[in-house]
C-alpha positions in Angstrom: 106.5 -114.9 88.7 103.6 -115.5 86.3 103.0 -116.1 82.7 102.5 -112.7 81.1 101.4 -113.4 77.6 102.2 -115.2 74.3 103.6 -112.8 71.7 102.4 -113.5 68.2 104.0 -111.8 65.2 101.5 -109.5 63.5 102.3 -108.2 60.0 98.8 -106.8 59.6 97.6 -105.8 63.1 94.1 -104.8 62.0 93.4 -108.1 60.2 94.8 -110.2 63.1 92.8 -108.2 65.7 89.7 -108.9 63.7 90.5 -112.6 63.5 91.2 -113.0 67.2 88.2 -110.9 68.2 86.0 -113.1 65.9 87.1 -116.1 68.1 85.7 -114.3 71.2 88.8 -112.7 72.6 88.5 -109.2 74.1 90.8 -106.3 73.3 92.7 -105.2 76.5 94.7 -102.4 74.9 96.3 -101.2 71.7 99.5 -99.3 71.2 99.1 -97.7 67.7 100.0 -100.1 64.9 102.8 -101.6 67.0 101.1 -103.8 69.5 97.7 -105.0 70.8 96.8 -107.3 73.7 93.7 -109.5 73.6 92.4 -111.8 76.4 90.0 -114.5 77.2 89.9 -113.3 80.8 92.8 -115.5 81.9 95.5 -115.6 79.2 96.7 -112.7 77.1 97.9 -112.8 73.5 100.1 -109.9 72.4 100.0 -109.1 68.7 103.3 -107.4 67.8 104.6 -105.8 64.7 108.3 -106.4 63.7 109.5 -103.6 66.0 108.0 -105.1 69.0 108.9 -108.8 68.5 111.6 -109.9 70.9 112.6 -112.7 68.5 111.5 -111.6 65.0 109.0 -113.9 63.2 108.7 -116.3 66.2 105.8 -116.9 68.6 107.3 -116.4 72.1 106.1 -117.1 75.6 106.5 -114.1 77.9 106.9 -114.5 81.7 106.7 -111.6 84.1 109.2 -111.6 87.0 109.6 -109.4 90.0 113.3 -108.8 89.7 114.7 -109.1 86.1 118.2 -108.5 87.3 118.1 -111.8 89.1 117.9 -113.5 85.7 120.2 -111.2 83.8 123.4 -113.2 84.2 123.0 -114.5 80.6 122.6 -111.1 78.9 121.8 -107.4 79.0 118.1 -106.5 79.5 116.5 -104.2 76.9 114.2 -101.4 78.0 111.0 -101.0 76.0 108.2 -98.5 76.3 106.4 -100.5 79.0 108.9 -103.0 80.4 112.5 -104.2 80.7 113.0 -107.6 79.1 115.5 -110.3 78.5 115.3 -113.1 76.0 116.6 -116.4 77.3 116.4 -119.9 75.7 114.9 -122.9 77.3 116.7 -126.3 77.1 114.7 -127.2 74.0 116.0 -124.1 72.2 112.8 -122.1 72.4 113.0 -118.4 73.1 111.4 -117.1 76.3 111.0 -113.5 77.2 111.4 -112.6 80.9 110.1 -109.1 81.7 109.7 -106.7 84.5 107.1 -103.9 84.2 108.3 -100.3 84.4 106.8 -98.2 87.2 
Protein backbone atom coordinates (compact mmCIF):
# COMPACT_ATOMS: atom_id res chain seq x y z
CA UNK A 1 0.00 0.00 0.00
CA UNK A 2 1.23 3.50 -0.79
CA UNK A 3 -0.15 6.99 -1.13
CA UNK A 4 -0.92 7.33 -4.81
CA UNK A 5 -1.85 10.98 -5.21
CA UNK A 6 -4.06 13.82 -4.08
CA UNK A 7 -6.91 14.50 -6.50
CA UNK A 8 -7.69 18.19 -6.96
CA UNK A 9 -10.86 19.34 -8.77
CA UNK A 10 -9.94 21.17 -12.00
CA UNK A 11 -12.62 23.19 -13.76
CA UNK A 12 -9.98 24.76 -16.06
CA UNK A 13 -7.24 22.16 -16.53
CA UNK A 14 -4.98 24.40 -18.61
CA UNK A 15 -5.06 27.24 -16.06
CA UNK A 16 -4.44 24.89 -13.14
CA UNK A 17 -1.59 23.12 -14.97
CA UNK A 18 0.03 26.50 -15.58
CA UNK A 19 -0.38 27.45 -11.90
CA UNK A 20 1.11 24.25 -10.48
CA UNK A 21 3.91 24.23 -13.06
CA UNK A 22 4.77 27.81 -12.00
CA UNK A 23 5.26 26.44 -8.48
CA UNK A 24 7.91 24.06 -9.82
CA UNK A 25 5.91 20.84 -10.25
CA UNK A 26 6.64 18.67 -13.29
CA UNK A 27 3.96 17.25 -15.58
CA UNK A 28 3.99 13.41 -15.42
CA UNK A 29 1.19 12.85 -17.93
CA UNK A 30 -2.00 14.32 -19.30
CA UNK A 31 -5.16 12.53 -20.40
CA UNK A 32 -6.81 15.06 -22.71
CA UNK A 33 -8.82 17.67 -20.85
CA UNK A 34 -9.97 15.12 -18.24
CA UNK A 35 -6.94 14.59 -16.06
CA UNK A 36 -3.30 15.57 -15.56
CA UNK A 37 -0.71 14.42 -13.04
CA UNK A 38 2.07 16.64 -11.71
CA UNK A 39 4.84 15.74 -9.29
CA UNK A 40 7.60 17.16 -7.16
CA UNK A 41 9.45 13.86 -7.56
CA UNK A 42 7.86 12.28 -4.50
CA UNK A 43 4.20 13.24 -4.32
CA UNK A 44 1.72 13.42 -7.19
CA UNK A 45 -1.16 15.86 -7.58
CA UNK A 46 -3.89 14.75 -9.97
CA UNK A 47 -5.92 17.54 -11.56
CA UNK A 48 -9.31 16.09 -12.49
CA UNK A 49 -12.27 17.45 -14.40
CA UNK A 50 -15.76 16.68 -13.09
CA UNK A 51 -15.94 13.34 -14.94
CA UNK A 52 -12.78 12.10 -13.17
CA UNK A 53 -13.54 13.29 -9.64
CA UNK A 54 -14.40 10.38 -7.33
CA UNK A 55 -16.17 12.81 -4.99
CA UNK A 56 -17.25 15.82 -7.08
CA UNK A 57 -15.89 19.15 -5.90
CA UNK A 58 -13.79 17.66 -3.07
CA UNK A 59 -10.03 17.28 -2.76
CA UNK A 60 -9.41 13.57 -2.13
CA UNK A 61 -6.46 11.49 -0.93
CA UNK A 62 -5.90 8.45 -3.14
CA UNK A 63 -4.13 5.31 -1.87
CA UNK A 64 -2.92 2.51 -4.14
CA UNK A 65 -3.52 -0.99 -2.79
CA UNK A 66 -2.41 -4.39 -4.11
CA UNK A 67 -5.83 -6.07 -3.75
CA UNK A 68 -8.83 -3.74 -3.95
CA UNK A 69 -11.25 -6.61 -3.38
CA UNK A 70 -9.83 -7.03 0.14
CA UNK A 71 -11.29 -3.58 0.98
CA UNK A 72 -14.49 -3.82 -1.05
CA UNK A 73 -16.79 -5.06 1.74
CA UNK A 74 -18.22 -1.54 2.03
CA UNK A 75 -19.12 -1.05 -1.62
CA UNK A 76 -18.74 -1.95 -5.26
CA UNK A 77 -15.49 -0.89 -6.98
CA UNK A 78 -15.77 1.27 -10.10
CA UNK A 79 -13.56 0.56 -13.11
CA UNK A 80 -12.07 3.62 -14.77
CA UNK A 81 -9.76 3.94 -17.75
CA UNK A 82 -6.60 3.28 -15.72
CA UNK A 83 -7.69 1.68 -12.44
CA UNK A 84 -10.38 0.09 -10.32
CA UNK A 85 -11.34 2.31 -7.38
CA UNK A 86 -13.51 2.42 -4.30
CA UNK A 87 -14.39 5.50 -2.26
CA UNK A 88 -14.41 4.93 1.50
CA UNK A 89 -14.77 7.38 4.36
CA UNK A 90 -12.28 7.80 7.18
CA UNK A 91 -13.54 8.17 10.79
CA UNK A 92 -13.49 11.98 10.39
CA UNK A 93 -15.88 11.81 7.44
CA UNK A 94 -13.25 12.52 4.78
CA UNK A 95 -13.47 10.63 1.47
CA UNK A 96 -10.49 8.43 0.60
CA UNK A 97 -10.06 6.66 -2.74
CA UNK A 98 -8.55 3.18 -2.63
CA UNK A 99 -7.41 2.05 -6.06
CA UNK A 100 -5.75 -0.83 -7.88
CA UNK A 101 -4.02 -0.22 -11.21
CA UNK A 102 -5.33 -2.07 -14.24
CA UNK A 103 -2.81 -4.34 -16.00
